[in-house]
N, C-alpha and C positions, 0 to 999 in steps of 0.2 A: 619492425619488432626487435626488441633487445633480447639477448639470450637469457634463457632461464638460468637460475642460480646454480644448477648442478646437472649431472648427466641424466638423472631421473626425469621422466616426463613431468609436465606441469601438474597434471592430475595426480600423479603419484606423490609429488611433493605436497599437494593440497591434502591428499588423503592422510599423509603422515601428520600434518598439522591438525586435521580434524580428529583423528584417533588419539593423538597425543595432547589434546587440548588440556591446558592446565586449569582445571575447574576451581582450584584454590584462588586463581586470579580474578574470579568473578566477585567483585566487591559488593558490599551491601547496597551501594548506590546502583551498581549494574543490575542486581536482582530487582531493585525497586523499579528501575526504568523498564526492564523486561516485563515485569508484572503489570505495570501500567499499560504497556503496549498490548499485552495479551487481553487484559480486561476490556480495553477500548475495542480491540478487534472482535472479541466475543459479543460485545454490545451491538456493533454494527452488523454482525452476522445474524443475530437473532432478528434484528429489524429487517434485514434483507431476505429473511425466509419467506416473507409474504409478497415480495416483489415479483412482477411478471417474469423476469429472466430466470428466477428460481422456480416458480410454480409451473411455468411452461416446460422447464427442463424435467420436472417430476412427471409431467404428462407425456414426455417423449418415450415412445416404445423402447423397452429394454433398459432404461435408466433407473437405477436404484431398486432393481427387482431382485438383486442377489441377496441371499440370506446372510445375516450377521448380527452382531451385538453393538454396532456403532451407531450413534445417534445422529439423525438429521436435526441439527439444533433449531430450537424454536418450534418443533413439531413433536409428535409422539411416535414417529416412524424410526425404525432401525434397519440397517442394511450392512453391507460389507464395508471394510475400511476404505477401499478404493472408491466405492460409490458415495459414501458419506463425505469423503474428502472432496470429491467432485462437486457435490451439491453445496456443502458448507463453504468451500472455497469460492464458488460463484456468488453465494449469498453475502459473503464477507465484503465483496466489492460492488454489490448490486446498487448501493446508494452513493458510491464514490465518497464515502465518509471515513474511510480507513486511513491509517497514518501513511506518511510518505517521507522521502529522503532526497536531498539534493544530489549526492553522488550516485545514488541508485537511478535517478531519473524516473522514479516510480514509487511503488508502494511495497515496503519491505516486509511487513508482518503478515499480510493476507496469504501469501504463498506458503507460509510456515505453520500458522496456527491450526488450519484445518487438518493437515496430515498428522501433526503432533497430537492433537486432541483425539483423532480416530485411533491412532496407535496406542496412546496412553489408556484410552477406554478399553480397547480390545485386550490389552495385556495387564490391566489393573496397575498402571504405573503411577508414580507420585507427582505432585505439583512441582517439587524441586527438580526432579528429573526432566520434566517438561521445560522448566525455565532454563536449565542448563543447555539442553539441546536447541532451544530457541536462540540462545546467545551464539552457539556454534553456527547455526544457520544464517543468522544476521552477518556474522563475520565473513562467511563464505560468499554470500551473494554481493555484499558491498565491496569486498576485495575484487571480485570479478568486475563489478561496475567501474571501479577505479581504473581497471586495465582497458576498458573498451569505450567508456564515455568521455566526451559527449558526442563523439562521432556516431556511435551506435544509436543514440537517442535521436540525433538529427536526421539520420538516414531513414528513419521511419519505423524502426523496431519498437515494440512495447516492452521496455526493460523489466517491468513487473513480471512479465511472463517469460521472456527469453532468458533472463538472469534468475528470476524467482524459481525456475525449475531446478537449478543447481542448489539453491538454498534449501528447497524442499527435500531434495535428495540427501544433502549433507545432514540436515537436521534429523530426518527420519533414520538415516544410517547410524547416526550417533546415538539416538534414542534406543535403537535395537542392538547396539553394541557390535556392529559389523567390524571386521578386521580391515587393515589398510588395503589389501588387494580387493576386497569386496567393495570398499568405498570408492576406490579408483574406478572399478567397473560401473558402479551405480552412476557416478558422475559422467563417465563416458557415454553411457546409455542416455543420460539426461541431455547430453549435447545434441543427440539426434532427435530428441523430443522437443527441443526448444522451438517456440513459434509465438507469433503474436504481432499484428500490424496496427500501427496507430491510425490507419485509414478507417478502422472500425470504432474509433472513439465516438461517443455520443450515441451508441447503439447497445443492444443487449450483449453483443459479442465481446465488448470490453470486459465486463465482469466474467463472462465465460472464459476469457483468457486465463483468469486467475484460477478458476475451478480446474481447468484443464492442466495448467502448469503444476498445480499442487498435486493433482492425481498422478500426473506423469512423473513427478519427482518421487512420489511414494512408490509407484509401479517400478521405476528404475531400481529403487532400493530392494524391493521384494524379488525382482528378477536376479539381481546380483547375489542376494542371499541364497538362492537355490542353485546358483552355479552358472548363470548366463555369462557369456564373455563379451568383451567390447575392446576397442582400440584404446589403450591408455594414453596415446598421443592425439586423442580426438580434438584437443584444443589447438595445438600448434601445427598439426599436419597441414600440408599445403592445400588440402581441401577440407580442413577441419573448421571448427567453430569460428576461430578468430579470422581466418582468411575468407571464409564464406560470408560471415555476417558483417565484418568490418572492412576487409581487404588489406593487403600488405601495406605496412607502414602506418596503419590507422589504429594501432593498439600498442600497449606496453605491458607485457606480462610481468615485468619486474615489480610493478605496483601491487600485484597480488600479495607478494611476500614481504614488501618493505614494512617493517615494524608490525608484522602480523600480531594482532591482539595486544599491542602496546601503543596507545591505549585501545581498549576494546571498542569496536565500532558502535556497540550499543550505547556507549557513553557520548557519542559524537553530538555536538550541538546542531548538526545538520539533519538530525532526525526530528520530525515534527508530527504531532497529533493535530487533526483537523478540528477547528472550532466551528466551521461552517460546512454544510453538506454539499459542496460543489468542488469542481476541479481544484486541486492544490495550486495550480498555476494562476488561478484567479484570486486566491486568498490575500496576497499582499495588496492588490488593488481594492478589494472589498474592505480590508482593514483601514486603508487610507480614506475610503469613502465614509466609513463609520466615524473616523476621527473628525472629518469635516462636519458631519451631521451633529456630533456632540459638542464640538468646540467653536463653531461659527454660528452667528445668527442667520441661518440659511432659510430663505423662503423658496420653496420649490418652484413657485410660479414666476420667480424672478430669474431663473436660470436660462441663459441664452445658449450655452454650449458646455458639454462635458468632454474632456480629453482624458483618455486612459493610456498611460505610457508605461507598460511593463518592460522588463528585460526581454530582449527579442526572442529568447528561447521559450518564453512563456506564452507567446502570441499565436503561433501557427494553429494550435488546437483549441484556442479559446476565443479567437476572433470570429465570432458568430453573431452578427447583428440581428438575425431573424430566426431564433430557435423555434422549431415546429413541434417539438415533443419535450416532455419533462426531462428525459435524458440529455437531449441537446441543450436544454437550458442550463444544465450543470456545466456545460462547456461553452457557455456564452459569458464572457467577462462583462459585456455590455449589460446583459440582464442582471447579473449578480450585483454589479456596482449600482445600477439604477434602483434595484430592489432595496439595497442597503441604504441608499440616500432617502428613499421614500418611507421605508417601514422599519429600519433597524437591522439587526443581525439576521441573516437568512436562517430559516428553519426548514425542517424536513418537508413540511406541507407546502413550502414555496416552490418545490420541485415535483409537485404531484398534480394529477388531473389536468386542468386547464389554467393553472396558476400563472404559467408563463405567458398567457394571453391577457393578463390584467391590463385594462386600457390605460390606467394611470402610469404603470411601468412602461408600457409600450410608447406612450407619449413622450416620456423622458428619454427612452432609448433612441427615438428619432433625432434627438439633439446630441447624440453621443457618437464619438469616433474613438477607435483604438488604433494605436500605432506604436512601433517599437521606440523605446527611450533612446535618445541620441547620446546620452552620457553614461550608459551602462554597457561596458565593453564585453565582447564575446568571451574573452578569456578571464573575466573577473572571477575570483573565488566566490563571490556573492552573486548568485543568479536568480534569486527569488526576491527581486526588488520591483517596485512600481511607484509611479507618481500619478495622482489624480488632480487635474486642474479644472476648476469650474469658473466659467466666465459668466458674470451676471449681466443683465440687460443694461445696467448702469456703466458697464465697462470694467468694473472691479473684478479682479481675478483672485480666487482663493485656491490654495493648493496644499497638499500634504504628500510627502515622499518618504519611503523607507527603502533602504538598500538591501536588506536581508530580513525576510520574515518567513521562515519555514514552519508554519503552523505553530504549535505550542510544544515546547520541549526544551531540553538543555537548560539555559539560564532563564527560560520563561515557561516553566512547567504548568500543566493544569493542576490546580489544587484538588484535594480529595472531594471537596464540595462540587467543583466544576466537573470532575470526572463522573461523579455520581449523577449530576444533572444530565449529562450527555447519555450516560449508560441507561438511566431510567427512561429517558425520552425514547431511546431506541428499543429497549426491552419490552416496553408496554405495548408494542405493536404485535407481539406474539404471546406474551406472558401476562398473567393476572398481576395486578398491582401488589397483592399480598405476597407474591413469590419473589419480587424483584429485590427488595432490600436485603432479605436473608441471603440471596444469591450473591449480591454485591459484597456483602460482608465476608462470605466464605472466599470469594475471589481476592479480596484484599489481604487475605492470609494464605494465598496460594502456595507459598513455600512450605506451609505446614500440613497441606492436604496429603494424606497417605495414599488415597486412591481417587483418580480423576473421575471415577464413576459417581462419586459423591456430588461432583459438580454437574456432570451431564444429566444426571437424574433430575437436578433442580432446574434444568432448562427445558423440561417438557411441560407444555401447557396443562394446567389442572382442569 
């Protein structure tokens, strides 16, 4: 570890940055990207409200029984801010369709949007306030990610949860206007709340990680607000977060503060929205399969072998040649690529019911192997690359390669029409068709919304 830039603890320095965040530095483009990410997250949250990991959580004794005015999105139920955050956070990741980031090594928006929506609804706050605190939360969690990744990610932690809890605490504390000492305490409490193992990918526990980290971040903030105390050196302590989660020499705290907010992390091209409802690590290979499908005279019956070669960091959690559940199928690069070659761009219903047992897809999967790409180095700044090679029975080889494809964002943003198509496809799983367009139009002007309750009321099924 390199030394922190001053005598204050790392969390004290971060709290000063969070409380002193220059909101005038949030450009129109930053507001636009933040708004797009929030719209996207709300869409997948509404869709996730009917998923088993969400509905079973609502059936669990003691969950979402607290009184309150905060909406469980996509339903007519209301509960406390903590319980709404828990349920909505889980729903936001239920379909694994939410945005993701290369430096984060996970999903940056889902841990933030649920607690911010709950607090904004409870306190009748504005869309602009929500957007500003979202930007602060993104800056916080991505800066921490730069300090610990990719050792943290490779070790088996789920960064969406282990780092998202800090983003949730920072964003919530900023929205509530906590002072630097309180923010320091909230982040220190969050350090002890951090959890989430990649071993549970492909199960209901993965989205549960998001609900839990979002709730824990908010809980840490509320505890700090009423006077709880915690160790301000909880990150760098010899038995603190950095040493316990990564180990000595496997992190660099200086990267938290290097060029903080210059430029804003929300502007980074390494942030991506998903165009397919599967693991983000599979998306580059799926995109290359779709290119082959669209650009080559490809006859499926003539395929002898399919080789999928992603960056090695994309493979451990997606190399699943025989997925046995819809969730497992989202983490099977073999299934996603073969599906794309046969049917085109994957849709939500391709990861539901028994779709993953489709005999034609399975037949093609039997000809498919996945292995790490030999020419994509570990330390490359571009880690979302993949190549798909198809060998035909004639011996002809067809291939497509991309070195970096982190969803859609930055220089390759979703258009308004594409965002609407995804949002409406998601929202109609819980809302009536007549509700969805007016809701989308209001969200498109989120910065002008005076009271978030205007939005949450529109997310209740009629």
